[in-house]
MOPAC internal coordinates of N, CA, C and O (Angstrom, degrees):
PM7 1SCF
backbone

  N    0.0000 0     0.00 0     0.00 0    0    0    0
  C    1.4453 1     0.00 0     0.00 0    1    0    0
  C    1.5197 1   108.85 1     0.00 0    2    1    0
  O    1.2310 1   120.35 1   -36.82 1    3    2    1
  N    1.3258 1   116.93 1   143.18 1    3    2    1
  C    1.4528 1   121.27 1  -171.84 1    5    3    2
  C    1.5181 1   109.82 1  -143.81 1    6    5    3
  O    1.2310 1   120.60 1   -29.79 1    7    6    5
  N    1.3363 1   116.46 1   150.21 1    7    6    5
  C    1.4604 1   120.11 1   174.94 1    9    7    6
  C    1.5173 1   110.48 1  -148.03 1   10    9    7
  O    1.2310 1   119.46 1   -31.82 1   11   10    9
  N    1.3201 1   118.64 1   148.18 1   11   10    9
  C    1.4632 1   125.12 1   172.94 1   13   11   10
  C    1.5071 1   115.14 1    79.21 1   14   13   11
  O    1.2310 1   120.31 1     5.38 1   15   14   13
  N    1.3530 1   117.02 1  -174.62 1   15   14   13
  C    1.4723 1   121.24 1   174.32 1   17   15   14
  C    1.5144 1   109.69 1  -135.45 1   18   17   15
  O    1.2310 1   120.11 1   -12.60 1   19   18   17
  N    1.3205 1   117.40 1   167.40 1   19   18   17
  C    1.4694 1   121.79 1  -169.76 1   21   19   18
  C    1.5187 1   111.17 1  -115.49 1   22   21   19
  O    1.2310 1   120.99 1   -35.99 1   23   22   21
  N    1.3151 1   115.72 1   144.01 1   23   22   21
  C    1.4596 1   122.22 1   174.77 1   25   23   22
  C    1.5164 1   107.92 1  -136.38 1   26   25   23
  O    1.2310 1   120.48 1   -31.52 1   27   26   25
  N    1.3012 1   116.70 1   148.48 1   27   26   25
  C    1.4646 1   120.64 1   173.91 1   29   27   26
  C    1.5151 1   114.15 1    79.27 1   30   29   27
  O    1.2310 1   121.35 1    16.33 1   31   30   29
  N    1.3341 1   115.03 1  -163.67 1   31   30   29
  C    1.4657 1   122.36 1  -175.79 1   33   31   30
  C    1.5236 1   110.97 1   -67.95 1   34   33   31
  O    1.2310 1   121.23 1   -27.77 1   35   34   33
  N    1.3026 1   115.25 1   152.23 1   35   34   33
  C    1.4560 1   120.96 1  -177.74 1   37   35   34
  C    1.5216 1   109.90 1   -98.63 1   38   37   35
  O    1.2310 1   121.06 1   -54.03 1   39   38   37
  N    1.2960 1   115.57 1   125.97 1   39   38   37
  C    1.4595 1   123.80 1   170.69 1   41   39   38
  C    1.5151 1   105.00 1  -146.35 1   42   41   39
  O    1.2310 1   120.19 1   -51.54 1   43   42   41
  N    1.3105 1   117.23 1   128.46 1   43   42   41
  C    1.4547 1   119.62 1  -174.37 1   45   43   42
  C    1.5216 1   111.78 1  -118.68 1   46   45   43
  O    1.2310 1   122.02 1   -25.14 1   47   46   45
  N    1.3215 1   113.74 1   154.86 1   47   46   45
  C    1.4523 1   121.68 1   174.16 1   49   47   46
  C    1.5223 1   106.01 1  -118.06 1   50   49   47
  O    1.2310 1   120.73 1   -52.19 1   51   50   49
  N    1.3179 1   116.20 1   127.81 1   51   50   49
  C    1.4583 1   121.64 1  -178.77 1   53   51   50
  C    1.5234 1   108.67 1  -118.51 1   54   53   51
  O    1.2310 1   121.00 1   -54.68 1   55   54   53
  N    1.3250 1   115.69 1   125.32 1   55   54   53
  C    1.4607 1   122.61 1   174.50 1   57   55   54
  C    1.5226 1   107.05 1  -104.56 1   58   57   55
  O    1.2310 1   120.35 1   -52.31 1   59   58   57
  N    1.3192 1   116.94 1   127.69 1   59   58   57
  C    1.4573 1   120.07 1   178.81 1   61   59   58
  C    1.5084 1   110.54 1   178.24 1   62   61   59
  O    1.2310 1   121.12 1    10.88 1   63   62   61
  N    1.3170 1   115.47 1  -169.12 1   63   62   61
  C    1.4623 1   121.21 1   174.53 1   65   63   62
  C    1.5223 1   107.60 1  -125.67 1   66   65   63
  O    1.2310 1   120.82 1   -30.93 1   67   66   65
  N    1.3105 1   116.03 1   149.07 1   67   66   65
  C    1.4644 1   120.45 1  -175.18 1   69   67   66
  C    1.5306 1   112.91 1   -66.14 1   70   69   67
  O    1.2310 1   119.73 1   156.25 1   71   70   69
  N    1.3273 1   118.12 1   -23.75 1   71   70   69
  C    1.4619 1   120.58 1   178.93 1   73   71   70
  C    1.5282 1   112.23 1   -73.53 1   74   73   71
  O    1.2310 1   120.11 1   162.60 1   75   74   73
  N    1.3105 1   117.40 1   -17.40 1   75   74   73
  C    1.4629 1   121.67 1  -178.10 1   77   75   74
  C    1.5291 1   110.48 1   -76.46 1   78   77   75
  O    1.2310 1   120.42 1   -56.56 1   79   78   77
  N    1.3297 1   116.81 1   123.44 1   79   78   77
  C    1.4682 1   121.12 1   179.33 1   81   79   78
  C    1.5252 1   110.77 1   -61.53 1   82   81   79
  O    1.2310 1   120.06 1   140.45 1   83   82   81
  N    1.3350 1   117.50 1   -39.55 1   83   82   81
  C    1.4665 1   120.36 1   179.87 1   85   83   82
  C    1.5242 1   111.42 1   -66.27 1   86   85   83
  O    1.2310 1   120.42 1   142.94 1   87   86   85
  N    1.3312 1   116.80 1   -37.06 1   87   86   85
  C    1.4624 1   120.20 1   177.41 1   89   87   86
  C    1.5253 1   110.09 1   -66.03 1   90   89   87
  O    1.2310 1   120.35 1   135.28 1   91   90   89
  N    1.3225 1   116.93 1   -44.72 1   91   90   89
  C    1.4690 1   120.29 1   177.81 1   93   91   90
  C    1.5267 1   110.82 1   -61.17 1   94   93   91
  O    1.2310 1   120.32 1   141.44 1   95   94   93
  N    1.3313 1   117.00 1   -38.56 1   95   94   93
  C    1.4704 1   120.63 1   178.51 1   97   95   94
  C    1.5245 1   110.60 1   -64.01 1   98   97   95
  O    1.2310 1   120.14 1   140.02 1   99   98   97
  N    1.3265 1   117.33 1   -39.98 1   99   98   97
  C    1.4685 1   120.96 1   178.39 1  101   99   98
  C    1.5274 1   110.24 1   -65.04 1  102  101   99
  O    1.2310 1   120.23 1   134.32 1  103  102  101
  N    1.3151 1   117.17 1   -45.68 1  103  102  101
  C    1.4655 1   120.75 1   178.88 1  105  103  102
  C    1.5290 1   110.74 1   -60.04 1  106  105  103
  O    1.2310 1   120.71 1   137.11 1  107  106  105
  N    1.3199 1   116.25 1   -42.89 1  107  106  105
  C    1.4656 1   121.27 1   179.38 1  109  107  106
  C    1.5339 1   110.61 1   -65.38 1  110  109  107
  O    1.2310 1   120.00 1   136.75 1  111  110  109
  N    1.3370 1   117.60 1   -43.25 1  111  110  109
  C    1.4634 1   122.38 1  -179.83 1  113  111  110
  C    1.5253 1   110.70 1   -54.51 1  114  113  111
  O    1.2310 1   120.56 1   129.39 1  115  114  113
  N    1.3257 1   116.53 1   -50.61 1  115  114  113
  C    1.4635 1   119.96 1  -176.53 1  117  115  114
  C    1.5308 1   111.69 1   -74.04 1  118  117  115
  O    1.2310 1   119.97 1   144.86 1  119  118  117
  N    1.3294 1   117.67 1   -35.14 1  119  118  117
  C    1.4691 1   120.62 1   178.00 1  121  119  118
  C    1.5246 1   110.64 1   -63.23 1  122  121  119
  O    1.2310 1   120.32 1   138.87 1  123  122  121
  N    1.3283 1   117.00 1   -41.13 1  123  122  121
  C    1.4671 1   120.81 1   179.96 1  125  123  122
  C    1.5230 1   111.99 1   -62.67 1  126  125  123
  O    1.2310 1   120.44 1   153.90 1  127  126  125
  N    1.3220 1   116.77 1   -26.10 1  127  126  125
  C    1.4652 1   121.35 1  -179.49 1  129  127  126
  C    1.5283 1   112.16 1  -100.33 1  130  129  127
  O    1.2310 1   121.31 1  -170.90 1  131  130  129
  N    1.3321 1   115.09 1     9.10 1  131  130  129
  C    1.4658 1   122.41 1   179.66 1  133  131  130
  C    1.5297 1   112.01 1    53.49 1  134  133  131
  O    1.2310 1   121.38 1  -137.35 1  135  134  133
  N    1.3110 1   114.96 1    42.65 1  135  134  133
  C    1.4598 1   121.63 1   177.08 1  137  135  134
  C    1.5210 1   107.46 1   -97.86 1  138  137  135
  O    1.2310 1   121.02 1   -49.26 1  139  138  137
  N    1.3178 1   115.65 1   130.74 1  139  138  137
  C    1.4622 1   120.88 1  -178.59 1  141  139  138
  C    1.5290 1   109.56 1   -64.34 1  142  141  139
  O    1.2310 1   121.37 1   -49.54 1  143  142  141
  N    1.3325 1   114.98 1   130.46 1  143  142  141
  C    1.4617 1   121.50 1  -178.05 1  145  143  142
  C    1.5192 1   109.68 1  -123.67 1  146  145  143
  O    1.2310 1   121.20 1   -45.61 1  147  146  145
  N    1.3175 1   115.32 1   134.39 1  147  146  145
  C    1.4617 1   121.35 1   169.36 1  149  147  146
  C    1.5249 1   105.31 1  -107.35 1  150  149  147
  O    1.2310 1   120.54 1   -72.23 1  151  150  149
  N    1.3421 1   116.57 1   107.77 1  151  150  149
  C    1.4590 1   121.27 1  -177.24 1  153  151  150
  C    1.5165 1   110.15 1   -94.58 1  154  153  151
  O    1.2310 1   120.69 1   -51.81 1  155  154  153
  N    1.3274 1   116.29 1   128.19 1  155  154  153
  C    1.4594 1   122.28 1   175.43 1  157  155  154
  C    1.5247 1   106.84 1  -109.29 1  158  157  155
  O    1.2310 1   121.13 1   -73.02 1  159  158  157
  N    1.3375 1   115.45 1   106.98 1  159  158  157
  C    1.4607 1   120.97 1   178.52 1  161  159  158
  C    1.5235 1   107.54 1   -79.03 1  162  161  159
  O    1.2310 1   120.94 1   -68.51 1  163  162  161
  N    1.3280 1   115.80 1   111.49 1  163  162  161
  C    1.4588 1   120.42 1  -175.56 1  165  163  162
  C    1.5203 1   112.93 1   -68.71 1  166  165  163
  O    1.2310 1   119.71 1   167.35 1  167  166  165
  N    1.3191 1   118.16 1   -12.65 1  167  166  165
  C    1.4690 1   120.51 1   173.12 1  169  167  166
  C    1.5230 1   110.84 1   -75.88 1  170  169  167
  O    1.2310 1   120.53 1   156.28 1  171  170  169
  N    1.3325 1   116.59 1   -23.72 1  171  170  169
  C    1.4624 1   121.08 1  -178.63 1  173  171  170
  C    1.5216 1   112.32 1  -100.61 1  174  173  171
  O    1.2310 1   120.31 1   144.04 1  175  174  173
  N    1.3181 1   117.02 1   -35.96 1  175  174  173
  C    1.4661 1   121.60 1  -177.43 1  177  175  174
  C    1.5215 1   108.36 1  -143.70 1  178  177  175
  O    1.2310 1   120.85 1   -62.19 1  179  178  177
  N    1.3118 1   115.97 1   117.81 1  179  178  177
  C    1.4631 1   120.42 1  -178.83 1  181  179  178
  C    1.5242 1   110.84 1   -70.38 1  182  181  179
  O    1.2310 1   121.35 1   -31.34 1  183  182  181
  N    1.3147 1   115.02 1   148.66 1  183  182  181
  C    1.4635 1   119.99 1   172.66 1  185  183  182
  C    1.5238 1   107.32 1   -70.94 1  186  185  183
  O    1.2310 1   120.55 1   -39.57 1  187  186  185
  N    1.3127 1   116.56 1   140.43 1  187  186  185
  C    1.4585 1   119.83 1   179.72 1  189  187  186
  C    1.5250 1   109.83 1   -73.35 1  190  189  187
  O    1.2310 1   120.93 1   -21.42 1  191  190  189
  N    1.3166 1   115.84 1   158.58 1  191  190  189
  C    1.4626 1   120.94 1   176.08 1  193  191  190
  C    1.5251 1   109.19 1   -58.76 1  194  193  191
  O    1.2310 1   120.20 1   141.57 1  195  194  193
  N    1.3307 1   117.22 1   -38.43 1  195  194  193
  C    1.4673 1   121.39 1   179.31 1  197  195  194
  C    1.5215 1   112.32 1   -62.49 1  198  197  195
  O    1.2310 1   120.26 1   137.66 1  199  198  197
  N    1.3209 1   117.12 1   -42.34 1  199  198  197
  C    1.4684 1   120.68 1   178.19 1  201  199  198
  C    1.5236 1   110.35 1   -65.94 1  202  201  199
  O    1.2310 1   120.47 1   136.08 1  203  202  201
  N    1.3193 1   116.70 1   -43.92 1  203  202  201
  C    1.4646 1   120.05 1   178.30 1  205  203  202
  C    1.5278 1   111.05 1   -63.76 1  206  205  203
  O    1.2310 1   120.79 1   144.24 1  207  206  205
  N    1.3216 1   116.10 1   -35.76 1  207  206  205
  C    1.4678 1   120.45 1   178.97 1  209  207  206
  C    1.5283 1   110.61 1   -60.38 1  210  209  207
  O    1.2310 1   120.20 1   142.92 1  211  210  209
  N    1.3253 1   117.23 1   -37.08 1  211  210  209
  C    1.4651 1   121.63 1   178.55 1  213  211  210
  C    1.5313 1   110.25 1   -57.40 1  214  213  211
  O    1.2310 1   120.41 1   135.78 1  215  214  213
  N    1.3377 1   116.83 1   -44.22 1  215  214  213
  C    1.4661 1   121.01 1   178.15 1  217  215  214
  C    1.5276 1   110.39 1   -70.15 1  218  217  215
  O    1.2310 1   120.60 1   140.19 1  219  218  217
  N    1.3389 1   116.47 1   -39.81 1  219  218  217
  C    1.4636 1   120.59 1  -179.45 1  221  219  218
  C    1.5247 1   111.60 1   -64.13 1  222  221  219
  O    1.2310 1   119.77 1   145.05 1  223  222  221
  N    1.3287 1   118.05 1   -34.95 1  223  222  221
  C    1.4605 1   120.82 1   178.80 1  225  223  222
  C    1.5197 1   111.17 1   -64.56 1  226  225  223
  O    1.2310 1   119.94 1   146.62 1  227  226  225
  N    1.3264 1   117.73 1   -33.38 1  227  226  225
  C    1.4684 1   121.72 1  -179.80 1  229  227  226
  C    1.5223 1   112.33 1   -80.83 1  230  229  227
  O    1.2310 1   120.54 1   140.35 1  231  230  229
  N    1.3494 1   116.57 1   -39.65 1  231  230  229
  C    1.4607 1   120.48 1  -169.51 1  233  231  230
  C    1.5196 1   115.16 1  -119.20 1  234  233  231
  O    1.2310 1   120.20 1   166.53 1  235  234  233
  N    1.3301 1   117.22 1   -13.47 1  235  234  233
  C    1.4608 1   120.75 1  -173.57 1  237  235  234
  C    1.5222 1   110.12 1    91.39 1  238  237  235
  O    1.2310 1   121.03 1   -30.64 1  239  238  237
  N    1.3105 1   115.64 1   149.36 1  239  238  237
  C    1.4675 1   120.67 1  -177.75 1  241  239  238
  C    1.5257 1   111.00 1   -62.76 1  242  241  239
  O    1.2310 1   120.20 1   141.74 1  243  242  241
  N    1.3202 1   117.23 1   -38.26 1  243  242  241
  C    1.4690 1   120.50 1  -177.50 1  245  243  242
  C    1.5271 1   111.65 1   -57.81 1  246  245  243
  O    1.2310 1   119.95 1   146.84 1  247  246  245
  N    1.3215 1   117.70 1   -33.16 1  247  246  245
  C    1.4690 1   121.40 1  -179.56 1  249  247  246
  C    1.5277 1   111.92 1   -68.65 1  250  249  247
  O    1.2310 1   120.10 1   157.22 1  251  250  249
  N    1.3157 1   117.41 1   -22.78 1  251  250  249
  C    1.4645 1   121.27 1   180.00 1  253  251  250
  C    1.5284 1   112.73 1   -79.22 1  254  253  251
  O    1.2310 1   120.60 1   156.16 1  255  254  253
  N    1.3198 1   116.46 1   -23.84 1  255  254  253
  C    1.4630 1   121.17 1  -172.51 1  257  255  254
  C    1.5259 1   110.86 1   -86.99 1  258  257  255
  O    1.2310 1   121.11 1   -54.68 1  259  258  257
  N    1.3361 1   115.47 1   125.32 1  259  258  257
  C    1.4636 1   121.26 1   175.54 1  261  259  258
  C    1.5244 1   107.94 1   -89.78 1  262  261  259
  O    1.2310 1   121.01 1   -88.46 1  263  262  261
  N    1.3135 1   115.68 1    91.54 1  263  262  261
  C    1.4622 1   121.30 1  -176.62 1  265  263  262
  C    1.5288 1   112.75 1   -70.26 1  266  265  263
  O    1.2310 1   120.35 1   170.00 1  267  266  265
  N    1.3237 1   116.93 1   -10.00 1  267  266  265
  C    1.4664 1   121.59 1   178.20 1  269  267  266
  C    1.5302 1   112.18 1   -96.41 1  270  269  267
  O    1.2310 1   120.20 1   177.61 1  271  270  269
  N    1.3282 1   117.22 1    -2.39 1  271  270  269
  C    1.4678 1   119.70 1  -176.67 1  273  271  270
  C    1.5264 1   111.28 1   -71.93 1  274  273  271
  O    1.2310 1   121.57 1   -28.65 1  275  274  273
  N    1.3102 1   114.60 1   151.35 1  275  274  273
  C    1.4611 1   121.01 1   177.33 1  277  275  274
  C    1.5266 1   109.85 1   -60.29 1  278  277  275
  O    1.2310 1   120.60 1   139.27 1  279  278  277
  N    1.3338 1   116.47 1   -40.73 1  279  278  277
  C    1.4673 1   120.45 1  -177.27 1  281  279  278
  C    1.5304 1   111.29 1   -63.62 1  282  281  279
  O    1.2310 1   120.32 1   142.60 1  283  282  281
  N    1.3293 1   116.99 1   -37.40 1  283  282  281
  C    1.4675 1   121.80 1   178.44 1  285  283  282
  C    1.5320 1   109.45 1   -58.45 1  286  285  283
  O    1.2310 1   120.61 1   134.47 1  287  286  285
  N    1.3268 1   116.44 1   -45.53 1  287  286  285
  C    1.4661 1   121.27 1   179.08 1  289  287  286
  C    1.5264 1   111.00 1   -68.12 1  290  289  287
  O    1.2310 1   120.22 1   137.54 1  291  290  289
  N    1.3422 1   117.18 1   -42.46 1  291  290  289
  C    1.4674 1   121.09 1  -179.26 1  293  291  290
  C    1.5191 1   111.84 1   -59.04 1  294  293  291
  O    1.2310 1   120.64 1   143.47 1  295  294  293
  N    1.3279 1   116.38 1   -36.53 1  295  294  293
  C    1.4664 1   120.55 1  -178.68 1  297  295  294
  C    1.5243 1   112.39 1   -84.65 1  298  297  295
  O    1.2310 1   120.16 1   178.40 1  299  298  297
  N    1.3227 1   117.30 1    -1.60 1  299  298  297
  C    1.4629 1   121.09 1   177.70 1  301  299  298
  C    1.5192 1   113.35 1    63.40 1  302  301  299
  O    1.2310 1   120.54 1  -139.24 1  303  302  301
  N    1.3144 1   116.57 1    40.76 1  303  302  301
  C    1.4681 1   120.50 1  -175.00 1  305  303  302
  C    1.5289 1   113.61 1   -91.56 1  306  305  303
  O    1.2310 1   119.67 1  -177.60 1  307  306  305
  N    1.3188 1   118.24 1     2.40 1  307  306  305
  C    1.4685 1   121.05 1  -177.16 1  309  307  306
  C    1.5298 1   112.18 1   -54.19 1  310  309  307
  O    1.2310 1   120.16 1   141.39 1  311  310  309
  N    1.3146 1   117.30 1   -38.61 1  311  310  309
  C    1.4656 1   119.95 1  -178.28 1  313  311  310
  C    1.5306 1   112.54 1  -108.25 1  314  313  311
  O    1.2310 1   120.43 1  -167.44 1  315  314  313
  N    1.3228 1   116.78 1    12.56 1  315  314  313
  C    1.4700 1   120.96 1  -178.04 1  317  315  314
  C    1.5257 1   110.98 1   -68.61 1  318  317  315
  O    1.2310 1   121.25 1   -42.78 1  319  318  317
  N    1.3042 1   115.21 1   137.22 1  319  318  317
  C    1.4608 1   121.91 1   174.64 1  321  319  318
  C    1.5243 1   106.24 1  -119.20 1  322  321  319
  O    1.2310 1   121.13 1   -77.97 1  323  322  321
  N    1.3310 1   115.45 1   102.03 1  323  322  321
  C    1.4579 1   121.14 1  -177.26 1  325  323  322
  C    1.5198 1   109.33 1  -121.19 1  326  325  323
  O    1.2310 1   120.96 1   -29.04 1  327  326  325
  N    1.3273 1   115.77 1   150.96 1  327  326  325
  C    1.4656 1   120.04 1   174.83 1  329  327  326
  C    1.5260 1   108.49 1   -69.61 1  330  329  327
  O    1.2310 1   120.67 1   -17.12 1  331  330  329
  N    1.3271 1   116.33 1   162.88 1  331  330  329
  C    1.4661 1   119.44 1   178.43 1  333  331  330
  C    1.5201 1   110.96 1   -58.14 1  334  333  331
  O    1.2310 1   120.48 1   137.37 1  335  334  333
  N    1.3265 1   116.69 1   -42.63 1  335  334  333
  C    1.4659 1   120.26 1  -179.02 1  337  335  334
  C    1.5270 1   110.69 1   -63.45 1  338  337  335
  O    1.2310 1   120.56 1   138.61 1  339  338  337
  N    1.3231 1   116.53 1   -41.39 1  339  338  337
  C    1.4660 1   120.40 1   179.48 1  341  339  338
  C    1.5317 1   110.60 1   -66.44 1  342  341  339
  O    1.2310 1   120.07 1   142.08 1  343  342  341
  N    1.3487 1   117.46 1   -37.92 1  343  342  341
  C    1.4629 1   119.99 1   175.99 1  345  343  342
  C    1.5263 1   110.32 1   -61.97 1  346  345  343
  O    1.2310 1   120.40 1   136.85 1  347  346  345
  N    1.3283 1   116.85 1   -43.15 1  347  346  345
  C    1.4671 1   119.99 1  -179.98 1  349  347  346
  C    1.5253 1   110.91 1   -61.13 1  350  349  347
  O    1.2310 1   120.62 1   138.33 1  351  350  349
  N    1.3375 1   116.41 1   -41.67 1  351  350  349
  C    1.4642 1   120.19 1   177.27 1  353  351  350
  C    1.5290 1   110.36 1   -63.05 1  354  353  351
  O    1.2310 1   120.64 1   135.21 1  355  354  353
  N    1.3292 1   116.38 1   -44.79 1  355  354  353
  C    1.4691 1   121.59 1  -179.84 1  357  355  354
  C    1.5327 1   110.28 1   -61.76 1  358  357  355
  O    1.2310 1   120.36 1   137.01 1  359  358  357
  N    1.3427 1   116.92 1   -42.99 1  359  358  357
  C    1.4666 1   120.96 1  -179.99 1  361  359  358
  C    1.5265 1   111.52 1   -65.91 1  362  361  359
  O    1.2310 1   120.52 1   145.82 1  363  362  361
  N    1.3309 1   116.61 1   -34.18 1  363  362  361
  C    1.4600 1   120.35 1   177.81 1  365  363  362
  C    1.5357 1   110.64 1   -67.63 1  366  365  363
  O    1.2310 1   120.79 1   142.19 1  367  366  365
  N    1.3169 1   116.10 1   -37.81 1  367  366  365
  C    1.4685 1   121.40 1  -179.17 1  369  367  366
  C    1.5295 1   112.72 1   -80.94 1  370  369  367
  O    1.2310 1   120.55 1   152.98 1  371  370  369
  N    1.3279 1   116.55 1   -27.02 1  371  370  369
  C    1.4686 1   122.30 1  -175.69 1  373  371  370
  C    1.5302 1   109.93 1  -125.88 1  374  373  371
  O    1.2310 1   119.51 1  -103.21 1  375  374  373
  N    1.3300 1   118.54 1    76.79 1  375  374  373
  C    1.4689 1   120.67 1  -174.93 1  377  375  374
  C    1.5259 1   114.23 1   -60.59 1  378  377  375
  O    1.2310 1   119.77 1   158.39 1  379  378  377
  N    1.3319 1   118.04 1   -21.61 1  379  378  377
  C    1.4620 1   119.62 1   179.76 1  381  379  378
  C    1.5282 1   112.19 1   -72.02 1  382  381  379
  O    1.2310 1   120.15 1   175.24 1  383  382  381
  N    1.3198 1   117.32 1    -4.76 1  383  382  381
  C    1.4646 1   121.60 1   174.56 1  385  383  382
  C    1.5278 1   111.73 1   -85.42 1  386  385  383
  O    1.2310 1   120.45 1   167.57 1  387  386  385
  N    1.3290 1   116.74 1   -12.43 1  387  386  385
  C    1.4706 1   121.06 1  -175.83 1  389  387  386
  C    1.5187 1   112.50 1   -80.36 1  390  389  387
  O    1.2310 1   120.96 1   -35.44 1  391  390  389
  N    1.3281 1   115.78 1   144.56 1  391  390  389
  C    1.4665 1   120.47 1   166.01 1  393  391  390
  C    1.5160 1   105.47 1   -74.03 1  394  393  391
  O    1.2310 1   120.58 1   -54.30 1  395  394  393
  N    1.3154 1   116.49 1   125.70 1  395  394  393
  C    1.4632 1   120.16 1  -175.51 1  397  395  394
  C    1.5164 1   110.63 1  -119.30 1  398  397  395
  O    1.2310 1   121.23 1   -24.12 1  399  398  397
  N    1.3183 1   115.25 1   155.88 1  399  398  397
  C    1.4610 1   128.79 1    -4.30 1  401  399  398
  C    1.5252 1   111.45 1   -84.68 1  402  401  399
  O    1.2310 1   121.66 1   -19.94 1  403  402  401
  N    1.3192 1   114.43 1   160.06 1  403  402  401
  C    1.4604 1   121.45 1   167.21 1  405  403  402
  C    1.5218 1   104.58 1   -97.23 1  406  405  403
  O    1.2310 1   120.19 1   -56.29 1  407  406  405
  N    1.3164 1   117.24 1   123.71 1  407  406  405
  C    1.4640 1   121.10 1  -176.54 1  409  407  406
  C    1.5154 1   108.80 1  -122.45 1  410  409  407
  O    1.2310 1   121.49 1   -49.03 1  411  410  409
  N    1.3329 1   114.75 1   130.97 1  411  410  409
  C    1.4649 1   120.76 1   179.22 1  413  411  410
  C    1.5171 1   109.20 1  -126.46 1  414  413  411
  O    1.2310 1   121.22 1   -47.23 1  415  414  413
  N    1.3210 1   115.26 1   132.77 1  415  414  413
  C    1.4555 1   122.55 1   174.11 1  417  415  414
  C    1.5192 1   106.10 1  -133.97 1  418  417  415
  O    1.2310 1   120.72 1   -74.92 1  419  418  417
  N    1.3116 1   116.22 1   105.08 1  419  418  417
  C    1.4622 1   122.29 1  -172.25 1  421  419  418
  C    1.5308 1   107.77 1    55.04 1  422  421  419
  O    1.2310 1   119.56 1    60.34 1  423  422  421
  N    1.3244 1   118.45 1  -119.66 1  423  422  421
  C    1.4646 1   120.35 1   179.72 1  425  423  422
  C    1.5297 1   112.27 1   -95.61 1  426  425  423
  O    1.2310 1   120.36 1  -176.01 1  427  426  425
  N    1.3301 1   116.91 1     3.99 1  427  426  425
  C    1.4607 1   123.09 1   179.77 1  429  427  426
  C    1.5212 1   109.65 1   -85.03 1  430  429  427
  O    1.2310 1   120.69 1   -38.57 1  431  430  429
  N    1.3270 1   116.28 1   141.43 1  431  430  429
  C    1.4513 1   120.29 1  -177.72 1  433  431  430
  C    1.5198 1   111.12 1  -139.04 1  434  433  431
  O    1.2310 1   120.88 1   -33.76 1  435  434  433
  N    1.3288 1   115.92 1   146.24 1  435  434  433
  C    1.4595 1   121.37 1   168.16 1  437  435  434
  C    1.5200 1   108.39 1  -137.78 1  438  437  435
  O    1.2310 1   121.58 1   -26.18 1  439  438  437
  N    1.3288 1   114.58 1   153.82 1  439  438  437
  C    1.4608 1   121.96 1   177.06 1  441  439  438
  C    1.5195 1   107.64 1  -125.41 1  442  441  439
  O    1.2310 1   120.88 1   -48.15 1  443  442  441
  N    1.3198 1   115.92 1   131.85 1  443  442  441
  C    1.4550 1   120.22 1   176.80 1  445  443  442
  C    1.5172 1   112.35 1    77.86 1  446  445  443
  O    1.2310 1   121.09 1    -9.82 1  447  446  445
  N    1.3065 1   115.51 1   170.18 1  447  446  445
  C    1.4503 1   120.15 1  -175.78 1  449  447  446
  C    1.5075 1   114.43 1   -99.60 1  450  449  447
  O    1.2310 1   120.01 1   156.86 1  451  450  449
  N    1.3207 1   117.58 1   -23.14 1  451  450  449
  C    1.4581 1   123.66 1  -176.24 1  453  451  450
  C    1.5118 1   116.29 1   -27.44 1  454  453  451
  O    1.2310 1   119.77 1    84.68 1  455  454  453
  N    1.3127 1   118.05 1   -95.32 1  455  454  453
  C    1.4587 1   122.15 1  -179.25 1  457  455  454
  C    1.5097 1   112.82 1   -98.20 1  458  457  455
  O    1.2310 1   120.28 1  -165.57 1  459  458  457
  N    1.3088 1   117.07 1    14.43 1  459  458  457
  C    1.4604 1   120.77 1  -174.95 1  461  459  458
  C    1.5263 1   113.15 1   -65.82 1  462  461  459
  O    1.2310 1   119.56 1   152.63 1  463  462  461
  N    1.3256 1   118.44 1   -27.37 1  463  462  461
  C    1.4715 1   120.97 1  -178.13 1  465  463  462
  C    1.5239 1   111.16 1   -59.08 1  466  465  463
  O    1.2310 1   120.08 1   145.84 1  467  466  465
  N    1.3285 1   117.46 1   -34.16 1  467  466  465
  C    1.4700 1   120.44 1   176.62 1  469  467  466
  C    1.5231 1   110.09 1   -61.64 1  470  469  467
  O    1.2310 1   120.84 1   137.25 1  471  470  469
  N    1.3108 1   115.99 1   -42.75 1  471  470  469
  C    1.4598 1   120.97 1   178.87 1  473  471  470
  C    1.5145 1   110.50 1   -66.37 1  474  473  471
  O    1.2310 1   120.26 1   136.68 1  475  474  473
  N    1.3352 1   117.10 1   -43.32 1  475  474  473
  C    1.4627 1   120.44 1   179.07 1  477  475  474
  C    1.5222 1   110.34 1   -61.69 1  478  477  475
  O    1.2310 1   120.39 1   140.64 1  479  478  477
  N    1.3274 1   116.87 1   -39.36 1  479  478  477
  C    1.4686 1   120.55 1   176.18 1  481  479  478
  C    1.5233 1   110.73 1   -61.11 1  482  481  479
  O    1.2310 1   120.26 1   140.38 1  483  482  481
  N    1.3246 1   117.10 1   -39.62 1  483  482  481
  C    1.4670 1   121.05 1   178.41 1  485  483  482
  C    1.5206 1   110.20 1   -64.46 1  486  485  483
  O    1.2310 1   120.00 1   139.56 1  487  486  485
  N    1.3277 1   117.61 1   -40.44 1  487  486  485
  C    1.4636 1   121.08 1   177.32 1  489  487  486
  C    1.5194 1   109.44 1   -60.42 1  490  489  487
  O    1.2310 1   121.29 1   133.79 1  491  490  489
  N    1.3293 1   115.13 1   -46.21 1  491  490  489
  C    1.4591 1   121.24 1  -178.15 1  493  491  490
  C    1.5275 1   110.58 1   -63.06 1  494  493  491
  O    1.2310 1   120.30 1   134.41 1  495  494  493
  N    1.3156 1   117.04 1   -45.59 1  495  494  493
  C    1.4693 1   121.40 1   179.82 1  497  495  494
  C    1.5254 1   110.94 1   -62.82 1  498  497  495
  O    1.2310 1   120.54 1   138.86 1  499  498  497
  N    1.3338 1   116.57 1   -41.14 1  499  498  497
  C    1.4657 1   120.63 1   179.92 1  501  499  498
  C    1.5240 1   110.92 1   -65.49 1  502  501  499
  O    1.2310 1   120.42 1   142.01 1  503  502  501
  N    1.3193 1   116.81 1   -37.99 1  503  502  501
  C    1.4653 1   120.60 1  -179.26 1  505  503  502
  C    1.5242 1   111.31 1   -70.32 1  506  505  503
  O    1.2310 1   120.30 1   147.28 1  507  506  505
  N    1.3353 1   117.03 1   -32.72 1  507  506  505
  C    1.4625 1   121.06 1  -179.60 1  509  507  506
  C    1.5260 1   111.90 1   -73.17 1  510  509  507
  O    1.2310 1   120.33 1   151.70 1  511  510  509
  N    1.3290 1   116.97 1   -28.30 1  511  510  509
  C    1.4757 1   119.14 1  -175.66 1  513  511  510
  C    1.5082 1   112.96 1   -87.35 1  514  513  511
  O    1.2310 1   120.10 1   180.00 1  515  514  513

């Protein structure tokens, strides 16, 4: 999922955990292109509700939740009905519920690793031109 367009120099912020294959792929993608990365390891420092809200405003809270994660099942959230604000609080407290990585470049955002590399390539191409 993607939103916005990019101008100027590229510097990205990646939220994720090192055990996540998609997070490692994102870190590798930007490192290979010598793009400065600020990595936030969610095992060490939780994303704030405000930061998560930024992603939720672009994609919706449901897009942030990894309903296939082990933690989602462990917490019995399959039938949970929570408000958006309550989901954001839960995601801040339980980072393993997030689809990772969350990547931010200025006002540009992506969630998850799936097709995000195409978007990251577009950011890189735009910054080079």
